NURO-141205 format. One line per field, with one value per residue (C-alpha): residue in one letter; chain; z, x, y; residue number from 1. Coordinates in nm, 3 decimals. Last residue first. Layout:
<nodes>
aa <- [A,...]
ch <- [A,...]
w <- [Z,...]
u <- [X,...]
v <- [Y,...]
i <- [NUM,...]
</nodes>
This chain:
<nodes>
aa <- [X,X,X,X,X,X,X,X,X,X,X,X,X,X,X,X,X,X,X,X,X,X,X,X,X,X,X,X,X,X,X,X,X,X,X,X,X,X,X,X,X,X,X,X,X,X,X,X,X,X,X,X,X,X,X,X,X,X,X,X,X,X,X,X,X,X,X,X,X,X,X,X,X,X,X,X,X,X,X,X,X,X,X,X,X,X,X,X,X,X,X,X,X,X,X,X,X,X,X,X,X,X,X,X,X,X,X,X,X,X,X,X,X,X,X,X,X,X,X]
ch <- [A,A,A,A,A,A,A,A,A,A,A,A,A,A,A,A,A,A,A,A,A,A,A,A,A,A,A,A,A,A,A,A,A,A,A,A,A,A,A,A,A,A,A,A,A,A,A,A,A,A,A,A,A,A,A,A,A,A,A,A,A,A,A,A,A,A,A,A,A,A,A,A,A,A,A,A,A,A,A,A,A,A,A,A,A,A,A,A,A,A,A,A,A,A,A,A,A,A,A,A,A,A,A,A,A,A,A,A,A,A,A,A,A,A,A,A,A,A,A]
w <- [-1.971,-2.138,-2.515,-2.462,-2.154,-1.860,-1.651,-1.473,-1.291,-0.993,-0.897,-0.523,-0.368,-0.019,0.065,0.263,0.009,-0.225,-0.011,-0.193,-0.244,-0.497,-0.630,-0.841,-1.078,-1.246,-1.587,-1.628,-1.414,-1.231,-0.932,-0.655,-0.517,-0.343,-0.126,-0.248,-0.102,-0.301,-0.337,-0.626,-0.546,-0.303,-0.601,-0.747,-0.423,-0.310,-0.713,-0.640,-0.343,-0.510,-0.768,-0.596,-0.727,-1.045,-1.372,-1.677,-1.512,-1.632,-1.277,-1.221,-1.540,-1.407,-1.112,-1.282,-1.544,-1.265,-0.993,-1.300,-1.377,-1.048,-1.020,-1.332,-1.251,-0.921,-1.063,-1.314,-0.993,-0.860,-1.162,-1.134,-0.741,-0.826,-1.046,-0.831,-0.532,-0.782,-0.888,-0.586,-0.467,-0.740,-0.708,-0.320,-0.445,-0.690,-0.454,-0.183,-0.477,-0.544,-0.212,-0.050,-0.413,-0.275,0.065,-0.074,-0.344,-0.029,0.095,0.042,-0.052,0.258,0.095,-0.280,-0.390,-0.090,-0.048,-0.103,0.132,-0.092,0.019]
u <- [6.795,6.730,6.640,6.234,6.290,6.123,5.977,5.957,5.685,5.666,5.331,5.274,5.078,4.958,4.715,4.344,4.143,4.341,4.630,4.766,5.161,5.339,5.696,5.848,6.186,6.233,6.418,6.691,6.930,6.834,6.547,6.424,6.031,5.982,5.680,5.414,5.061,4.810,4.410,4.476,4.518,4.732,4.916,4.881,5.059,5.284,5.390,5.424,5.615,5.910,5.933,5.929,5.749,5.729,5.633,5.802,6.157,6.297,6.224,5.895,5.742,5.944,5.706,5.400,5.469,5.652,5.269,5.038,5.229,5.212,4.857,4.787,4.917,4.783,4.421,4.473,4.543,4.251,4.073,4.200,4.143,3.762,3.745,3.878,3.637,3.333,3.424,3.488,3.093,2.961,3.098,3.001,2.637,2.585,2.714,2.420,2.172,2.237,2.226,1.891,1.780,1.910,1.762,1.467,1.365,1.302,1.003,0.755,0.952,0.816,0.411,0.531,0.346,0.067,0.138,-0.087,0.082,0.104,-0.035]
v <- [6.456,6.767,6.854,6.854,7.077,7.006,6.787,6.412,6.226,5.931,5.812,5.696,5.421,5.403,5.117,5.169,5.181,5.407,5.706,5.923,5.955,6.226,6.204,6.477,6.513,6.895,6.903,7.215,7.096,6.786,6.996,6.752,6.688,6.443,6.331,6.536,6.451,6.397,6.563,6.679,7.055,6.903,6.799,7.122,7.346,7.084,7.146,7.504,7.514,7.198,7.484,7.786,8.127,8.262,8.102,8.077,8.107,7.701,7.627,7.723,7.590,7.260,7.245,7.295,7.043,6.835,6.883,6.834,6.481,6.391,6.449,6.306,5.940,6.033,6.048,5.706,5.559,5.634,5.564,5.204,5.168,5.282,5.024,4.761,4.859,4.925,4.539,4.406,4.557,4.341,4.054,4.092,4.222,3.866,3.671,3.803,3.808,3.432,3.348,3.562,3.392,2.989,3.093,3.112,2.884,2.571,2.778,2.562,2.209,1.958,1.947,1.991,1.702,1.616,1.280,0.911,0.631,0.335,0.029]
i <- [119,118,117,116,115,114,113,112,111,110,109,108,107,106,105,104,103,102,101,100,99,98,97,96,95,94,93,92,91,90,89,88,87,86,85,84,83,82,81,80,79,78,77,76,75,74,73,72,71,70,69,68,67,66,65,64,63,62,61,60,59,58,57,56,55,54,53,52,51,50,49,48,47,46,45,44,43,42,41,40,39,38,37,36,35,34,33,32,31,30,29,28,27,26,25,24,23,22,21,20,19,18,17,16,15,14,13,12,11,10,9,8,7,6,5,4,3,2,1]
</nodes>
């Protein structure tokens, strides 16, 4: 003799944990992608800050703008939310290194600027 069983009685709500788990996985993957995209964008912004600071310092070094090269480079770096960590003149060229925090890590970029024929 077989017992008649109502189909689906023990399966009510079984899909809910699967859907919640799937949503959690999608959210975690999305947050990871957003963090990686933020780090990439901020790294590019930091490179631009180093370039701008080096160009501004080189303008002062060459006499095209007033001021002290490293002070101008520090101001430009700060306007890009970065810290000037190194600034030195090498003849007519200027080398700068800037740092900023990206996702809890300190990242630095450097740049050199000066006349095209100077090395």
